[in-house]
C-alpha positions in Angstrom: -15.7 -33.5 -17.6 -14.9 -30.0 -18.7 -11.7 -28.4 -17.4 -11.8 -25.7 -14.7 -10.2 -22.3 -15.4 -10.0 -19.7 -12.6 -9.2 -16.1 -13.4 -6.8 -14.5 -10.9 -7.5 -10.8 -10.8 -4.3 -9.0 -9.6 -4.7 -5.6 -8.0 -2.5 -4.6 -5.1 -0.9 -8.0 -4.8 1.7 -8.0 -7.5 3.7 -10.9 -6.4 4.3 -14.7 -6.7 5.4 -15.3 -3.1 2.8 -15.6 -0.4 -0.1 -15.0 -2.8 -3.1 -17.0 -1.6 -5.3 -16.4 -4.6 -2.6 -17.6 -7.0 -1.9 -20.7 -4.8 -5.6 -21.5 -4.4 -6.3 -21.1 -8.0 -3.4 -23.4 -8.9 -4.6 -26.0 -6.4 -8.3 -26.0 -7.5 -8.2 -25.4 -11.2 -6.8 -27.1 -14.3 -5.8 -23.8 -15.7 -5.1 -20.4 -14.2 -5.6 -17.1 -16.1 -3.6 -14.2 -14.4 -5.0 -10.8 -15.3 -4.1 -7.2 -14.5 -6.4 -4.3 -15.5 -5.3 -0.7 -15.7 -8.4 1.2 -14.7 -8.6 4.7 -16.3 -10.3 5.9 -13.1 -7.0 5.9 -11.2 -5.2 8.0 -13.9 -7.8 10.7 -14.3 -7.1 14.4 -13.7 -9.3 16.9 -11.9 -10.6 20.0 -13.5 -7.7 21.8 -11.8 -5.2 19.5 -13.5 -4.5 17.4 -10.4 -3.5 13.8 -11.2 -5.1 11.1 -9.1 -1.9 9.0 -9.6 1.2 11.0 -10.0 4.2 10.4 -12.3 6.4 8.6 -9.8 3.7 6.3 -8.4 2.4 5.5 -11.9 5.9 4.6 -13.1 6.5 2.4 -10.1 3.2 0.6 -10.8 4.2 0.0 -14.4 7.5 -1.5 -13.3 5.7 -3.7 -10.8 3.3 -5.1 -13.4 6.2 -5.7 -15.8 8.1 -7.6 -13.2 5.0 -9.7 -12.3 4.6 -10.7 -15.9 8.3 -11.6 -16.1 8.1 -13.8 -13.0 4.9 -15.5 -14.2 6.6 -16.3 -17.5 9.5 -17.9 -15.6 6.9 -20.3 -14.2 5.5 -21.0 -17.7 2.5 -18.7 -17.3 1.5 -15.4 -18.9 -0.1 -12.2 -17.5 -3.0 -10.8 -19.5 -2.9 -7.0 -19.4 -5.8 -4.8 -20.4 -6.8 -1.1 -20.0 -10.4 -0.4 -19.2 -13.3 -0.8 -16.8 -12.5 -3.9 -14.8 -16.2 -5.0 -14.8 -16.2 -4.9 -18.6 -12.8 -6.4 -19.1 -13.2 -9.2 -16.7 -16.5 -10.3 -18.0 -15.2 -10.3 -21.6 -12.2 -12.4 -20.5 -14.5 -14.7 -18.5 -16.6 -15.4 -21.6 -13.6 -15.7 -23.9 -11.7 -18.2 -21.7 -14.7 -20.1 -20.3 -13.9 -19.0 -16.8 -15.4 -21.0 -13.9 -14.6 -18.5 -11.1 -12.7 -15.3 -10.4 -10.4 -14.8 -7.4 -9.2 -11.5 -6.0 -7.9 -10.0 -2.8 -10.6 -7.9 -1.0 -9.9 -4.1 -0.5 -11.1 -1.9 2.3 -11.2 1.7 1.0 -14.6 2.8 -0.5 -13.4 3.5 -4.0 -11.7 0.1 -4.2 -14.6 -1.8 -2.8 -17.1 -0.1 -5.1 -15.0 -1.4 -8.1 -15.1 -4.9 -6.6 -18.9 -4.6 -6.2 -19.3 -3.6 -9.8 -17.2 -6.5 -11.0 -19.1 -8.9 -8.7 -22.5 -7.7 -10.1 -21.3 -8.0 -13.7 -20.0 -11.5 -13.1 -23.2 -12.5 -11.3 -25.2 -11.8 -14.4 -23.0 -14.4 -16.0 -23.7 -16.7 -13.1 -20.0 -16.5 -12.1 -18.7 -16.1 -8.6 -16.1 -13.4 -7.5 -14.4 -15.1 -4.6 -12.8 -12.7 -2.0 -9.6 -13.4 -0.1 -7.9 -11.5 2.7 -4.2 -11.0 1.6 -3.1 -7.5 2.6 -2.7 -7.8 6.3 -0.3 -9.4 8.7 -3.1 -10.9 10.8 -6.0 -12.6 9.0 -9.3 -11.1 9.7 -10.7 -14.5 10.7 -7.9 -14.9 13.3 -8.6 -11.6 15.1 -10.0 -12.0 18.8 -13.0 -9.9 17.8 -15.3 -9.3 14.8 -14.7 -6.2 12.7 -17.6 -4.3 14.2 -16.1 -4.8 17.7 -12.5 -4.0 16.9 -11.2 -1.5 19.6 -10.8 2.0 18.2 -7.8 2.4 20.5 -4.6 1.2 18.9 -3.2 0.4 22.3 -6.1 -1.9 23.1 -6.0 -3.4 19.6 -2.3 -4.2 19.8 -2.6 -5.8 23.3 -5.4 -8.1 22.4 -4.1 -9.1 18.9 -0.6 -9.9 20.2 -2.0 -11.8 23.1 -4.8 -13.8 21.4 -3.9 -14.0 17.7 -1.1 -15.6 15.6 0.3 -14.8 12.2 -0.5 -17.5 9.6 2.4 -19.2 7.8 3.2 -17.8 4.3 1.6 -19.5 1.4 3.9 -21.7 -0.6 5.4 -20.3 -3.8 4.3 -22.2 -6.9 6.8 -24.2 -9.0 4.8 -23.9 -12.2 1.5 -22.4 -13.4 -0.6 -23.8 -16.3 -2.5 -21.2 -18.3 -4.9 -21.8 -21.2 -3.6 -20.9 -24.6 -3.4 -17.1 -24.7 -3.2 -15.4 -28.1 -3.3 -11.8 -27.1 -1.7 -11.1 -23.7 -1.7 -7.4 -24.3 1.0 -4.7 -23.9 1.7 -2.9 -20.7 0.7 0.7 -21.4 3.1 3.6 -21.3 2.8 6.6 -19.1 1.8 8.7 -22.1 -1.0 6.1 -23.0 -2.2 6.4 -19.4 -2.3 10.2 -19.7 0.5 10.6 -17.1 3.6 12.8 -17.7 7.0 11.2 -17.6 8.6 11.9 -14.2 11.8 13.9 -14.1 14.3 12.3 -11.7 16.2 14.6 -9.4 20.0 13.8 -9.6 20.3 14.8 -5.9 18.0 12.0 -4.7 19.8 9.5 -2.4 17.7 6.6 -3.4 15.6 5.5 -6.4 12.7 3.0 -6.2 12.1 0.3 -8.9 8.7 -1.4 -8.8 8.3 -5.2 -8.7 8.7 -8.2 -6.5 12.3 -8.8 -7.6 13.3 -5.3 -6.3 11.2 -5.9 -3.1 13.1 -9.1 -2.2 16.3 -7.4 -2.9 15.3 -4.6 -0.6 14.4 -7.0 2.2 17.8 -8.7 1.7 19.5 -5.3 2.0 17.5 -4.6 5.2 19.0 -7.6 6.8 22.5 -6.8 5.6 22.1 -3.3 7.1 20.8 -4.9 10.3 23.9 -7.2 10.5 26.3 -4.3 9.8 24.5 -2.2 12.4 24.7 -5.0 15.0 28.3 -5.6 14.4 29.0 -1.9 14.8 26.7 -1.0 17.7 26.3 -4.3 19.6 23.6 -6.9 19.7 20.6 -4.5 19.9 22.1 -1.9 17.6 20.0 1.0 16.6 16.7 1.3 14.7 17.0 1.4 11.0 14.5 1.5 8.2 13.5 -1.4 6.0 12.5 1.0 3.2 9.9 -1.5 2.1 6.8 0.8 2.1 6.6 1.4 -1.7 6.6 -2.4 -2.4 4.2 -3.1 0.4 1.7 -0.5 -0.9 1.2 -2.4 -4.2 1.8 -5.9 -2.7 5.1 -6.7 -4.3 5.8 -8.2 -0.9 3.4 -9.3 1.8 3.5 -8.1 5.4 3.3 -11.8 6.4 6.5 -12.7 4.4 8.3 -9.8 6.0 7.2 -10.9 9.4 8.4 -14.5 9.0 11.7 -13.4 7.4 12.3 -11.1 10.4 11.4 -13.9 12.9 13.9 -16.1 11.1 16.6 -13.5 11.2 16.1 -12.8 14.9 16.3 -16.5 15.6 19.4 -17.0 13.6 21.2 -13.8 14.7 19.7 -13.0 18.2 19.1 -9.3 17.4 16.3 -7.2 19.0 16.3 -4.1 16.9 13.6 -5.3 14.6 10.8 -4.4 17.1 9.9 -1.1 15.5 9.4 -2.9 12.1 7.0 -5.4 13.7 5.1 -2.4 15.3 4.7 -0.6 12.1 3.4 -3.7 10.3 0.7 -3.9 13.0 -0.1 -0.2 12.4 -0.8 -1.1 8.8 -3.2 -3.8 9.9 -4.9 -1.4 12.3 -5.7 1.3 9.7 -7.0 -1.3 7.3 -9.3 -2.8 9.8 -10.4 0.7 10.9 -11.3 1.4 7.3 -13.3 -1.8 7.2 -15.1 -0.8 10.3 -15.7 3.0 9.7 -15.4 3.5 5.9 -16.3 7.0 4.7 -15.7 8.8 8.0 -12.0 9.0 7.2 -12.7 11.1 4.1 -14.8 13.8 5.9 -13.2 17.0 7.0 -14.8 16.6 10.4 -13.7 12.9 10.5 -15.0 11.4 13.8 -15.7 14.8 15.3 -18.9 16.8 15.3 -17.3 19.5 13.1 -14.2 20.1 11.1 -11.2 22.0 12.5 -10.9 25.7 12.1 -10.0 26.7 8.6 -8.2 29.8 7.3 -10.2 32.0 5.0 -7.4 32.1 2.3 -7.0 28.4 2.0 -6.3 28.3 -1.7 -3.4 30.7 -1.4 -1.9 28.9 1.6 -2.3 25.4 0.1 -0.5 26.6 -3.1 2.4 27.9 -1.0 2.6 24.6 0.9 2.5 22.2 -1.9 5.0 24.3 -4.0 7.4 24.7 -1.0 7.0 28.4 -0.8 5.9 28.9 2.8 9.1 30.7 3.8 9.8 28.0 6.5 13.0 26.3 5.2 12.5 22.8 6.6 8.9 22.6 5.3 9.8 24.0 1.9 12.8 21.6 1.6 10.6 18.6 2.4 7.9 19.6 -0.1 10.6 20.2 -2.8 11.8 16.7 -2.1 8.3 15.2 -2.3 7.6 16.9 -5.6 11.0 15.9 -7.0 11.1 12.2 -5.9 7.6 11.0 -4.8 9.0 10.2 -1.4 9.9 11.9 1.9 10.9 10.6 5.3 8.5 9.7 8.0 9.6 12.7 10.1 9.1 15.1 7.2 5.6 13.7 6.5 4.7 14.4 10.1 6.2 17.9 9.9 4.6 19.1 6.7 1.2 17.7 7.6 1.3 19.3 11.0 2.3 22.6 9.5 -0.5 22.5 6.9 -3.2 21.6 9.5 -2.0 23.4 12.6 -0.1 26.4 11.4 -1.7 27.2 8.1 -5.1 25.9 9.2 -5.8 24.4 5.7 -8.4 21.6 5.4 -6.4 18.4 6.0 -8.2 16.5 3.3 -6.4 18.7 0.7 -3.1 17.5 2.1 -4.2 13.9 2.1 -5.3 14.2 -1.6 -1.9 15.7 -2.5 -0.1 12.9 -0.8 -2.3 10.5 -2.7 -1.1 12.0 -6.0 2.6 12.2 -5.1 3.6 9.4 -2.8 4.9 6.3 -4.5 4.0 4.3 -1.3 0.5 5.7 -1.1 -2.0 3.3 0.5 -5.6 4.7 1.3 -6.0 3.3 4.8 -2.5 4.4 6.0 -2.6 7.8 4.3 -6.0 8.9 5.3 -5.8 7.4 8.7 -2.5 9.2 9.5 -3.8 12.5 8.2 -7.0 12.3 10.3 -4.8 11.5 13.3 -2.6 14.6 12.8 -5.7 16.8 12.1 -7.1 15.6 15.4 -10.3 14.1 13.8 -9.3 10.4 13.8 -10.9 7.6 15.8 -7.9 7.3 18.1 -5.9 10.3 19.1 -4.4 8.9 22.3 -1.7 6.4 21.2 1.1 8.9 21.0 3.7 6.8 22.7 3.4 4.2 19.9 3.6 7.0 17.2 6.6 8.5 19.0 8.4 5.1 18.8 8.6 5.6 15.0 10.1 9.1 15.2 13.6 9.3 14.0 16.3 9.8 16.6 17.7 12.5 14.3 14.9 14.3 12.4 17.3 15.2 9.6 18.2 11.5 9.0 15.9 10.2 6.3 17.5 6.8 6.7 15.5 6.3 9.9 12.2 6.3 8.0 10.0 3.5 9.1 8.5 0.8 7.0 4.9 2.1 7.0 3.7 5.0 5.0 4.2 7.2 8.0 3.2 7.3 11.7 2.0 10.6 13.1 2.7 11.8 16.6 1.0 14.2 18.9 
């Protein structure tokens, strides 16, 4: 009987812990072939010289892939790294390593799902199956109290029904070892220059730097609990709301929402603190936006969104947008936030709300331009959260009535970036 080899296609799930496709492949196959593909599509530049993936986000991704390779090697495995069209790369590897099946985690945004469809079609010609898993959400799609097409558009209703009728599955066990076939050419992780992305220039004034990878993600989670403990000791049992700072690692799957959830549950049980509720709420918001993308798709990328027409737009949009993105509006708070974004790839939740509101409401610039700019700049960019939040602020989203839950994520002190929530950002009315 021939041995079975399953190819594990890593995308936005760059971790060993709570990784269902990795665990399932180990359980069902004799050999596992871990693969990561750098798709040139994500590193292209527009005719105007705008990068789809900016310097800070690209560097964070390279670090995350390098850390994944390091952690796989500690388990006796190897990560194959290639640059190219995933449909071409994966079919070539499937033929070379006599692959029986390919596993991957399903995405929800249109660009990502199209790539999956192209890979699936290419593998089908080889009579190979691309098996889809759900691994980016806190609640599994199959455990929701309603099918995707019937998910409530109201976050309030979604939250009530999910928390009442659904449960969070246990985390998947972390493997002790991984057996790979003989790999002669694992491939080098490309440099930023090879991807066509300029080297970021770090600002010495930045209060925090972000290093990609599961190792750093677990360290950040540990630091969050240390901060909670110190906060509780200083302010009492309930303390005050503090940030986990996990959003960059959640965005590329260096840590899973489910692992965060169960670690928080354990911490609450062991220490009796209550000031973790905002973190749980924000994890649920991430789920909500992903499921909304699965339900509504392209509507989130239209200027009119879910409305009959787009919001009123200024006649000199190009000029106003340039002022906004370069921090030259003349409004000190807005300009400072944009300078910070451009210099670090990160700004606080409150500042994201402020600059997005200013662009759409005060300058009356097409909100999709702001969403695209955040896509380039933010190291914690995630399609569903980013475009869902921008649509909300622009007033063209599918639910513009859940303000009290958005307000719950607003910092007590707008100038305190340390109160930034875990999610990419939560807008408010």
